[in-house]
N, C-alpha and C positions, 0 to 999 in steps of 0.2 A: 635751563628752562625748557620745558616741552609743552606744546599745546595739546589740550585734550581734544576729543571729537567735537565737543561743544564749541571750543574756541576756534577750530578749523572751520566749522560750519558758519560761524559768525563772519569770518574773513571771506569765506566762499561766496556769500551773498553779494559783497562789494564787488567781487570778480565778475559775478553774473551781470551786475549793473554796468560795469565797464565794458563788458563784451557786448551787451545789448546796445551800448552807445554808438556802435558802428552803424546801426539802423536809425537810431533816434538820438541826436546829439545831446539833447537835454538830459538824457539818462546819465551822461558822464558826471554832471554836477551831483546828481543823486548818489551815484557810486562813490564819488569822492567824499561826500558828506557821511555816507555810511561807513566808509573806511576810516575817516577821522574819528567817528564816534566809536567804532570798534577798537581802534588803538587806545582811545581814552579809557574805554571800559577795561581793556586788558591792563593798562597802566594802573588803573584804580585797583583792580583785582590783585595785582602784583604788590601794591602798597598795603593793601588790607591783609594779605596773607602773611603769617608768621615767617620770619627768616630763620637761618641756621642758629642764631643766638637765642632764639626762643625755644629751642629744643634741648632736651637732656637725654642722652642715650648711653646705656652702659650694659655690660655683659657680666653674668655671674655664673660660677660653676664650682665644682669641687676643686680643692687644691691639687688633688691627684685624680687624673682620669684613669678609667679602668680598661685594660686590654680586653678585646673580644667581647665587649659588653656595650649596650646602648647607654651612653652617658647623657644625662640631662643638662642642657644648656639653656639658661634663661636670659632673655633680653628685656630690659626695662626702658620704656620710652615715656617721657613726661613732656607735655605741652604747657608752656608757662603762660602764653598770651594768645587768646583767640576768643571770638564771641560765638563760635559754633564748633561742633565736632569736625574733625578732618580725617579723611581716609589716608592711610599710609601704606607704603611698601618698604620692607626692611630686609637687607641682605647682609650676612656676616661673612668675612673672609676666614674660612676654616682651613686648617692644614690640608693640603691637596690630597694626601693619601687617605684621609679619614672618609669612612662611608657615611652617607647621609641620604635620606629619602628625597626623591626629586621634588615632591610637593612641599618640602621644608627648606628648599634652597632660597626661596623668596617668601617671606612671611607677610601676610596681609591682615589688616584690621582697621579699626577706628579708634581714634584717641579723643577723649573728652578734655576740654580745657581745664587746666589746673589739677589734672588727675594723671596718675601713672597707669599705663597699660603694660601688661606683661605678656611676652611671647615666648614659647618654649619650643625647642626642637631637640633632636637626639643625634649624637655622633657615635660612630663605631670605629675605634682605632684598631688597625690590624697588627700593629707592632708596638713593642715597648720602646721608650726613649724620650728625647727632648724634641718638642715641637713648638710652633709659634702661631698664634692667632693673628690675623691682620686687623684692618679697620672695620668699622661699621658703616654701611651706606644706607641712607634714609632718603626716601622720596615721598613727597606729600602733595595732595591735591589742594588747589587754592580755594579760598573762601567761596568764590562765585562758580568754581568748577571749570574755569576757562583754561587753566594751565596747571602744570605741575612743576614743583621746584625739587631740587635734591641737593644733598650735602653729604660729605664724608666726615665722620667723627673719629678722631684718633682713639684706637683701642687696642693697639698691638701689645701682646703680652705672651711671655713664654709659658708653656704648660708641659708637665711631665705625665707620661702615660706609664702607669705601674701595672703589675699583675692585677687580676680582677678583684676589686674590692666591692663591687656591687653585690656579688653573692654573699660576701661576708656580712654586709649591712642587712641584706635580706634575711640571712640566717638569724642574725641577732634579733631583728624585729619579730620574726615568726616564733623564735624561741621564747621571747617575752610574752607573746600572745598564746603560747602553747598550740601552735598551728603549723608545726614542721611538716605535716602531711602535704601542705601546699607546695613545698619544695621537692616533694618526692621521697622524703625521709620517713622511715617507719621506726618506731621504738623497738629496739632489740635488747633492752635491759633485761637480764635474766637474774631474777632473785633466787636465793638459795645457793648461789655459787660465789666463789671468791672467799676472801678472809676478812673483809671489813664488816663489822657488826652494824646492822641497820636499825632493827627494832625487835620487840617481842610480839608474838601473835599466837593465836590458838593453834594447837597441833593439827596437822593434816595427815591423812593416812599415808601419803607418800614421803613424808619427812623422814630424815635419817634420825635414828635414835640418839646419835652423839650430839645432835642439835637441840635436844630437849633441855630446857633451863629448869633444873630440879627445884631450885629455891622458889622460883616464880610459880611452878606447878604446885608446890606445897602450900604456898600462900593462897592461891586462887582455888585450890581444890579440883583442878582439871589440867590436862597436859598443856603446857606452854612451850613453844619452839622459839629458837633464836633465828632471825633472818639475817642473811649475809648478802652483800653485793661485791662486785669486783673491786679489788683494792686499787687505790689511786697511785699516782706518781710512778707510772711505767714509762719506759723509754721508747721513743719513736724517732727514727732517723730516715729522712728522705734522701735517697741516692739518685740523683738526676743526671742521666746521660744527656750531654749537650753536644754530642758529636754530629757527624755528617747527616745521618738519616733522620735524626730528631729535628733537623732543620726543615725537613720536607713538610709542606703545608697539607692540612686538611681543610678544604675550603680556602679561606684566605688567612688562616692562622696556623702557625707552625705547631707540630706535635709538642715540641719543647715548651711552648707557651701554654698549651693545654695542661701539660704536666705541672707547670709552675702554678697556674691558677688553682688546680686541684690541691696541690701541696699547701698553698696558703689558706684555703678554706679548711682543710684538715687541721692545720696548725691552730687555727682559731678555735675549732671544736675541741682539739686536744687540750689546750690550755684551760678551756672552760671545764674540762673533766679532771683537771689537776695533773695531767701527764706532762712529761718533759718531751720537747720536740727539738730536733736538730736537723741539719741539712748538709749534704755534701754534693757539689756539682763536679762533674768530671768529663773529660774527653779522652785524649791519649795519656792524660795524667790527672791526678786530683787537682781541683782548682779551689773554689771557695769552700771553707769548712766552718761550721758553727756547731759547737758541741751542744748536746741536749740540755735545755733548761726549761723551767716552767714560768708561768706568768705572762701577762700581756706584753711586757717589754720584749720578751723573746719573739713574739709575733712581729713586732715592728723591726727588730733586728733582722729577722728573716725577710721581711718586705724589702729592706734596703739592699740586702745581698742579692735577692732574686731580681730586683729592678735592674741591676747592672750586668746580669748574665748575658753573655753573647754566645751564640752557637759557633762551633768550630768546624771547619771543613776537613776533619780528620776522622778516622775510625777510632772508636772507643777502645781503651785498654782496660778491660774489666778486672783482670788480676791485679794490676797496679792500683787501680782506684779502690777496690775492695780491701787490698792490703793496707792502704793508707787508713781506711775506715776502721778495720779491726785493731790496728795498732794504737789508734787514738780513742777508740770506744770499746773498752774491755767488758763493760757491763752488758748483760744480756739485753738485747733490744729487738724491737720490731723494725727490720730493715726493709723499707719500701723502695724497691729498685724500679725506676722508670726508664724503660728503654724500648727499642724497636726490634722486632724480629723480621729481618729482611733478607738474609742469605744463609746458606748452610754453614759457611765458615764462621761468620759472626755469631750465628745461633749456637754452634758447638762451644765456642769460647764463652758465651754468656752462660749457657747451661752448666759448664764445668765450674765457672766462677761462683755461681749461685749455690751450687752443691757444696763447694768449699766453705762458703759463707754460712751455710746451715749448721756447720759444726759448732759455731759460737753464738749465732744469732738466729732469730726467726725471720727468714726472708719472705717477702711477698713481691713477686714479679708483676709489675703493672705494665700492660701494653695497650695500645689503642688500635682498633680496627679502622682501616681506611675504606670508606664507602666506594671510592672510585675504583680500587682494586677489586672489591667484591662485585661491583657492577660489570667490570670488564670480564670477570670470570663467569658471569651468567648471560651475557649478551649473545645473540645468535651470530654465527659466523657467516658473513656475506662476501668477504674479500680476504686477500692475504694479510693485510694489516690487522683486520679483525681477528684472524686465526692466530697471529703472533701475539696480540694483546691477551687473547683468552688463554693461550698456552702458558705465557709468562705468569699471568695472574693466578691461574690454577696451581702452578708450581710454587709460587710464593705462599699461597694459602695452605698448601699441603705441608711445606716445610715449617711453616709457622705452627700448624696444629701438632705436627710431630714433636717439635721442641716443647710446646706446652704440655703435651701428654707425657713426655719423658720426665719433666719436672714434677708433674702431679703424681706419677707412679712412684717417685722417690720421696713423696711426702712434702714437696714444696708447694706453698700456697701461690695461686696465680689469680690475676684479674684481667680479663680481656674484654673490653667494652668499646663501643663507639666513642670517639673523642668528645662529642658534645654531651655524653652521659657520664663522663669520668668522675666529676667532682662528687656527685651524689652517690655513685656506686662505690667510690673509695671510702667515703665516710661510713656507709653502711657496713662495708667489710671491716673497717676498723672497729666499729661498735660491736660486731659479731665476734671478732677476735678477743676483744676486751671482755665481753660477756661470757665467753667460753673459757676464759682464763688460760689461754694458750701461751701467754707470755710468762 
């Protein structure tokens, strides 16, 4: 129990009377009477105020929380017995490493009798894995406003943090509403290319003669063309480096996790397009392997595999990993290689392995720019430490650009974007490749 300002002032008046009794003894009786009345009023307020058994408090959220996204957590509070609304303060015991806005640590509001009040806050998990919520703590003001009571409600529960599913749900919602532009995605569907017949339409001056449908032209008395779109059921395989440098964070999220989030969103889009999607994780050797398949079940298989992936404190062996991939996937595929360009030796090994991979598959090297390194390369030099940081950063960026340029000059596709823009950029590049029938 805690006294409010109103309750403290009520007791302070009796203290004033008792202090004044030093000069006028009769005030002591008045002070005692006031104190007795105040205590009786406080006791009455306590009895009128609902107790812990009169409250119902519960938490609800998705079964799977999403990594590197703001996850919605809802708390429901119901007051069963009271004759007036009560002000409440509510605090949830969240996993310690989760990000939460300061103003949402303690939720405030008013609860009406016999009605439920809903409070919402958002959590930002920085890592995948298993976590645990604690109990819920509720404090409420008394009916007369003289005191506050509080109680703890058991609500401990385990929760799993998976790769980002928030973007998947957002994509699905915007797709149904035909508003993918809100996510930053543009339509890159190219008609007239591919081999899957779509429809008949009037001939256009830039149509190829071989696409004229002569029977329809004869029936309608004017030139009619066949329209095609990119064929379906192509193969995509994500090769994700989970070695030492992919564990390095961009902000508070590892590069590996940005890659995993992007792969999952791409997988969801690919199965919607009818393509087959697979995944291989590797460090100094191949680890998890899932051969390309189509359908939503494949998306959930990938989700379970990528949920369990852990970064390894070793250098990646690209030749070994890519050899495992080519031996298990002989059919021509779009191989999306997620790795980090960090040093000349590693870069040379990666470039050589990607060029060998190009003999059998269509590789796309996907890398993430680190804003911290780019900022160090631009900052003015004011001391020795600043000079060292700038020199190292400029060297890393130069080696990185040389490696990418070498691959581009040999016809290898690359994608180098900031980590927080990776998911959208990857989907756009996939759609462009599909529209251009490069596979």
